[in-house]
ZAKE-339150 format. One record per residue (C-alpha): x, y, z; residue number from 1; residue in one letter. Coordinates in steps of 0.2 Angstrom, whole numbers, plus 5000, padded with zeros to 4 digits. Layout:
N
PT     px     py     pz   num   residu
PT      X      Y      Z   NUM        A
...
# end
This chain:
364
PT     px     py     pz   num   residu
PT   4912   4959   4974     1        M
PT   4901   4973   4983     2        T
PT   4884   4981   4976     3        G
PT   4891   4998   4976     4        Q
PT   4896   5006   4959     5        S
PT   4911   5017   4954     6        V
PT   4907   5027   4938     7        L
PT   4925   5029   4931     8        I
PT   4924   5045   4921     9        A
PT   4936   5043   4907    10        G
PT   4938   5026   4911    11        G
PT   4944   5019   4893    12        Y
PT   4957   5033   4893    13        G
PT   4975   5029   4898    14        V
PT   4974   5031   4916    15        V
PT   4954   5027   4917    16        G
PT   4956   5009   4913    17        R
PT   4969   5004   4925    18        R
PT   4960   5012   4937    19        V
PT   4943   4999   4931    20        A
PT   4955   4987   4931    21        A
PT   4960   4987   4950    22        H
PT   4942   4990   4956    23        L
PT   4931   4979   4946    24        A
PT   4935   4963   4957    25        R
PT   4927   4973   4973    26        D
PT   4915   4986   4964    27        Y
PT   4904   4986   4951    28        R
PT   4914   4996   4939    29        V
PT   4905   5008   4927    30        L
PT   4918   5012   4913    31        V
PT   4911   5032   4906    32        A
PT   4914   5040   4892    33        G
PT   4907   5049   4877    34        R
PT   4909   5033   4863    35        H
PT   4896   5019   4872    36        Q
PT   4905   5006   4861    37        A
PT   4923   5009   4866    38        Q
PT   4917   5010   4885    39        A
PT   4907   4994   4882    40        N
PT   4923   4988   4873    41        S
PT   4935   4991   4887    42        V
PT   4923   4985   4901    43        A
PT   4920   4968   4890    44        A
PT   4942   4967   4892    45        T
PT   4941   4970   4910    46        I
PT   4927   4956   4914    47        G
PT   4921   4955   4932    48        H
PT   4902   4962   4927    49        H
PT   4911   4980   4923    50        A
PT   4899   4988   4911    51        V
PT   4899   5003   4898    52        G
PT   4890   5019   4902    53        R
PT   4889   5036   4889    54        E
PT   4895   5051   4898    55        L
PT   4898   5069   4891    56        D
PT   4904   5080   4905    57        I
PT   4897   5096   4895    58        T
PT   4882   5090   4895    59        N
PT   4871   5090   4913    60        N
PT   4858   5077   4903    61        R
PT   4871   5064   4900    62        L
PT   4876   5068   4918    63        I
PT   4861   5065   4928    64        A
PT   4860   5049   4917    65        A
PT   4876   5041   4918    66        A
PT   4877   5045   4941    67        L
PT   4860   5036   4940    68        D
PT   4862   5022   4954    69        G
PT   4882   5027   4957    70        V
PT   4890   5026   4973    71        T
PT   4905   5035   4968    72        A
PT   4915   5044   4956    73        V
PT   4934   5044   4949    74        V
PT   4937   5057   4937    75        S
PT   4951   5054   4927    76        C
PT   4948   5068   4914    77        I
PT   4949   5086   4915    78        D
PT   4934   5097   4919    79        Q
PT   4934   5115   4913    80        P
PT   4918   5119   4920    81        Q
PT   4919   5106   4934    82        R
PT   4900   5100   4930    83        L
PT   4901   5081   4935    84        L
PT   4909   5088   4951    85        L
PT   4895   5099   4957    86        H
PT   4883   5084   4950    87        A
PT   4892   5071   4962    88        A
PT   4891   5084   4975    89        I
PT   4872   5087   4973    90        E
PT   4869   5068   4974    91        R
PT   4879   5066   4990    92        G
PT   4889   5055   4984    93        L
PT   4907   5050   4985    94        A
PT   4919   5057   4974    95        Y
PT   4939   5059   4969    96        T
PT   4950   5064   4953    97        D
PT   4967   5064   4946    98        I
PT   4964   5079   4938    99        T
PT   4978   5091   4940   100        P
PT   4971   5108   4940   101        H
PT   4968   5115   4958   102        L
PT   4972   5133   4956   103        V
PT   4956   5141   4957   104        E
PT   4952   5133   4972   105        L
PT   4967   5143   4979   106        G
PT   4953   5156   4980   107        R
PT   4945   5155   4998   108        A
PT   4928   5159   4993   109        E
PT   4929   5146   4979   110        A
PT   4935   5132   4991   111        Y
PT   4924   5138   5002   112        D
PT   4909   5137   4993   113        D
PT   4913   5119   4987   114        L
PT   4915   5114   5005   115        F
PT   4899   5119   5011   116        I
PT   4890   5111   4995   117        A
PT   4898   5095   4999   118        A
PT   4895   5095   5018   119        K
PT   4876   5101   5016   120        R
PT   4873   5086   5003   121        A
PT   4884   5072   5013   122        G
PT   4896   5072   4999   123        S
PT   4914   5067   5004   124        R
PT   4926   5074   4990   125        V
PT   4945   5070   4989   126        V
PT   4954   5080   4977   127        L
PT   4969   5077   4967   128        G
PT   4972   5057   4969   129        T
PT   4986   5055   4957   130        G
PT   5007   5056   4959   131        I
PT   5007   5074   4961   132        V
PT   4994   5080   4967   133        P
PT   4990   5062   4977   134        G
PT   5002   5051   4983   135        I
PT   5013   5067   4986   136        S
PT   5001   5075   4998   137        N
PT   5000   5059   5010   138        V
PT   5018   5058   5010   139        I
PT   5017   5076   5017   140        V
PT   5005   5071   5030   141        R
PT   5016   5057   5034   142        A
PT   5031   5069   5036   143        L
PT   5021   5084   5046   144        A
PT   5014   5068   5059   145        N
PT   5033   5063   5063   146        S
PT   5039   5082   5064   147        L
PT   5024   5089   5072   148        E
PT   5021   5101   5060   149        G
PT   5024   5109   5041   150        A
PT   5032   5125   5038   151        E
PT   5041   5122   5023   152        K
PT   5035   5108   5008   153        I
PT   5046   5104   4995   154        V
PT   5039   5091   4979   155        T
PT   5051   5085   4967   156        S
PT   5044   5074   4953   157        L
PT   5055   5066   4940   158        L
PT   5048   5060   4924   159        L
PT   5056   5049   4909   160        S
PT   5052   5058   4893   161        A
PT   5048   5041   4885   162        G
PT   5032   5042   4897   163        D
PT   5024   5058   4893   164        T
PT   5006   5050   4894   165        S
PT   4992   5049   4906   166        G
PT   4995   5065   4920   167        P
PT   5009   5071   4911   168        A
PT   5003   5071   4892   169        S
PT   5010   5082   4881   170        L
PT   4994   5094   4880   171        D
PT   4994   5096   4898   172        Y
PT   5014   5098   4898   173        F
PT   5015   5110   4885   174        A
PT   5000   5120   4893   175        K
PT   5010   5123   4909   176        E
PT   5026   5126   4903   177        L
PT   5019   5143   4897   178        T
PT   5005   5145   4914   179        M
PT   5011   5161   4926   180        P
PT   5010   5155   4943   181        F
PT   5016   5158   4960   182        E
PT   5028   5151   4973   183        V
PT   5021   5154   4991   184        H
PT   5037   5159   4999   185        T
PT   5038   5164   5018   186        D
PT   5021   5168   5019   187        G
PT   5021   5177   5002   188        Q
PT   5015   5174   4985   189        D
PT   5029   5177   4973   190        V
PT   5026   5178   4952   191        A
PT   5037   5162   4947   192        A
PT   5039   5152   4926   193        H
PT   5041   5136   4924   194        A
PT   5057   5128   4922   195        F
PT   5067   5142   4931   196        T
PT   5077   5142   4946   197        D
PT   5087   5125   4946   198        P
PT   5091   5116   4960   199        T
PT   5102   5100   4961   200        L
PT   5090   5085   4969   201        T
PT   5094   5068   4975   202        E
PT   5081   5055   4968   203        F
PT   5082   5036   4973   204        P
PT   5093   5027   4962   205        P
PT   5097   5024   4948   206        P
PT   5093   5042   4944   207        F
PT   5103   5051   4959   208        G
PT   5108   5069   4958   209        H
PT   5097   5078   4945   210        R
PT   5092   5096   4943   211        W
PT   5074   5100   4946   212        A
PT   5065   5115   4940   213        Y
PT   5050   5126   4946   214        L
PT   5033   5117   4938   215        F
PT   5018   5124   4942   216        P
PT   5010   5106   4951   217        F
PT   4992   5110   4958   218        S
PT   4997   5103   4975   219        D
PT   5006   5116   4980   220        Q
PT   4991   5130   4978   221        V
PT   4981   5122   4995   222        L
PT   4996   5117   5007   223        Y
PT   4995   5135   5016   224        P
PT   4977   5131   5020   225        R
PT   4979   5113   5023   226        T
PT   4994   5110   5032   227        M
PT   4997   5131   5037   228        G
PT   5014   5129   5028   229        A
PT   5022   5145   5024   230        K
PT   5034   5141   5010   231        T
PT   5029   5129   4996   232        V
PT   5038   5123   4982   233        V
PT   5035   5112   4967   234        T
PT   5048   5106   4955   235        R
PT   5050   5093   4939   236        L
PT   5065   5085   4932   237        S
PT   5066   5075   4916   238        L
PT   5076   5059   4911   239        E
PT   5086   5061   4899   240        P
PT   5094   5078   4909   241        P
PT   5099   5086   4895   242        R
PT   5079   5089   4890   243        L
PT   5077   5098   4905   244        G
PT   5093   5110   4902   245        R
PT   5083   5113   4884   246        L
PT   5067   5118   4892   247        L
PT   5077   5130   4904   248        A
PT   5084   5137   4888   249        V
PT   5073   5138   4875   250        V
PT   5058   5146   4888   251        L
PT   5069   5160   4891   252        R
PT   5067   5165   4872   253        I
PT   5052   5177   4877   254        G
PT   5045   5183   4858   255        A
PT   5046   5166   4853   256        A
PT   5040   5157   4865   257        R
PT   5029   5147   4855   258        L
PT   5040   5142   4845   259        L
PT   5050   5135   4859   260        A
PT   5036   5124   4865   261        V
PT   5033   5117   4849   262        D
PT   5051   5112   4847   263        R
PT   5051   5103   4864   264        V
PT   5034   5095   4860   265        R
PT   5043   5088   4846   266        R
PT   5056   5084   4855   267        T
PT   5046   5075   4869   268        L
PT   5036   5065   4854   269        V
PT   5052   5059   4847   270        A
PT   5057   5051   4865   271        H
PT   5041   5044   4866   272        R
PT   5045   5026   4858   273        G
PT   5063   5027   4868   274        K
PT   5055   5016   4881   275        K
PT   5067   5010   4897   276        A
PT   5067   4993   4900   277        G
PT   5054   4983   4906   278        R
PT   5061   4983   4927   279        D
PT   5067   5001   4925   280        E
PT   5059   5014   4933   281        P
PT   5051   5028   4924   282        Q
PT   5047   5041   4936   283        F
PT   5056   5045   4955   284        A
PT   5046   5055   4969   285        L
PT   5054   5067   4984   286        R
PT   5045   5075   4997   287        V
PT   5054   5086   5011   288        D
PT   5045   5094   5024   289        V
PT   5054   5104   5037   290        A
PT   5047   5111   5054   291        H
PT   5056   5120   5066   292        G
PT   5074   5114   5066   293        T
PT   5068   5096   5059   294        Q
PT   5066   5091   5042   295        S
PT   5061   5072   5035   296        A
PT   5059   5065   5016   297        S
PT   5050   5053   5009   298        G
PT   5054   5045   4991   299        T
PT   5045   5035   4980   300        L
PT   5053   5026   4962   301        L
PT   5040   5016   4951   302        G
PT   5035   5013   4935   303        G
PT   5024   5019   4923   304        A
PT   5017   5035   4930   305        Q
PT   4999   5030   4924   306        A
PT   5001   5014   4933   307        D
PT   5006   5023   4949   308        A
PT   4992   5037   4945   309        A
PT   4980   5022   4943   310        A
PT   4985   5013   4958   311        I
PT   4984   5030   4970   312        G
PT   4967   5034   4963   313        A
PT   4960   5018   4966   314        S
PT   4968   5017   4984   315        S
PT   4959   5034   4990   316        T
PT   4943   5027   4980   317        I
PT   4944   5011   4992   318        R
PT   4946   5022   5007   319        A
PT   4930   5033   5001   320        L
PT   4922   5017   4999   321        M
PT   4927   5007   5014   322        E
PT   4922   5020   5028   323        G
PT   4941   5024   5030   324        E
PT   4933   5043   5027   325        I
PT   4917   5048   5036   326        T
PT   4917   5067   5035   327        S
PT   4909   5076   5022   328        S
PT   4915   5091   5014   329        G
PT   4928   5094   5001   330        V
PT   4948   5087   5006   331        W
PT   4964   5086   5000   332        M
PT   4972   5069   5004   333        P
PT   4984   5076   5016   334        E
PT   4969   5080   5028   335        Q
PT   4959   5064   5024   336        V
PT   4968   5048   5021   337        I
PT   4978   5037   5033   338        D
PT   4996   5036   5027   339        P
PT   5000   5018   5035   340        T
PT   4985   5010   5026   341        R
PT   4988   5021   5010   342        F
PT   5004   5016   5009   343        F
PT   5001   4997   5012   344        S
PT   4990   4999   4996   345        R
PT   5001   5005   4988   346        L
PT   5014   4990   4992   347        A
PT   5002   4979   4987   348        E
PT   5006   4986   4970   349        H
PT   5025   4985   4972   350        S
PT   5026   5005   4975   351        L
PT   5034   5007   4990   352        H
PT   5037   5024   4999   353        V
PT   5053   5027   5009   354        Q
PT   5053   5039   5025   355        L
PT   5069   5045   5033   356        S
PT   5071   5049   5050   357        A
PT   5070   5067   5055   358        A
PT   5087   5076   5056   359        V
PT   5093   5092   5062   360        S
PT   5093   5107   5050   361        R
PT   5097   5125   5049   362        D
PT   5082   5137   5049   363        R
PT   5082   5147   5033   364        D
# end
């Protein structure tokens, strides 16, 4: 174990404790959260000299105390004000997170201010390192490398309704259903709504073809900036398929939208206990990239999505801790993570990314 310390905010949560377990053999892990006793208990269970630390991300004093002696930070909780992120930057720390909300950084001035602050402090920040955003972004980079560019990026994620913990928690899911968002199409931002525009998408077996619907995954926000993409679309599919069809119908109710979302929430809760078999996949990811007359795709099949999100985050923090990401600033994964090394780390945990060869396509 090295002398480097990694603080995991939300370290006793569904994903956080998995990240802590992945990193504890090699780094000094600090399991952080508002309840010291709970943090201590999880740290003791993990072992390998992991310790608990009190952290309230709304309290600047507790944030400062929690960051004492820390080398890097992994945030596994949503930060409405991003106080922890700003504090980590001020201290020149390495930082990554799995939180899904990056929409405000789509505004050039917000992103630039954050980037300049990190550059000045020597902080290396990688945002969005779960599944989507996260693993999907690194797949985009690998495909863009093979195509020498990325004009169009389509990300499609299939989730099993029985696996709605972690990054796709019920609260997050319900909130995103009613959130207005934009889709970047041919260089223009076009207003969109969740669970519209169904598109038949081929996921890896055993899922096969499934209807995937527009969904506001936030990795789409920065692709026009980081990859120069002119069209960016993110989609979600649910297993079993009838749940997707249900959402598509009830969200068109209009005045009764809140009642519709409540109905969907109750349906998802009912499916939470209906777990797949031990060896059955719980999620599937497909990423399609097109450039010029060529296109290529990448896929990933996995078990619990909380496990995959934790593996993605821990693989990113390793890249930061081991000096593979040397440039200070605020980055998305596709800008600074080497796909070959990253995919090798995923494979150590039985997550195998499959990349197709480039094929010719008709231009849109």
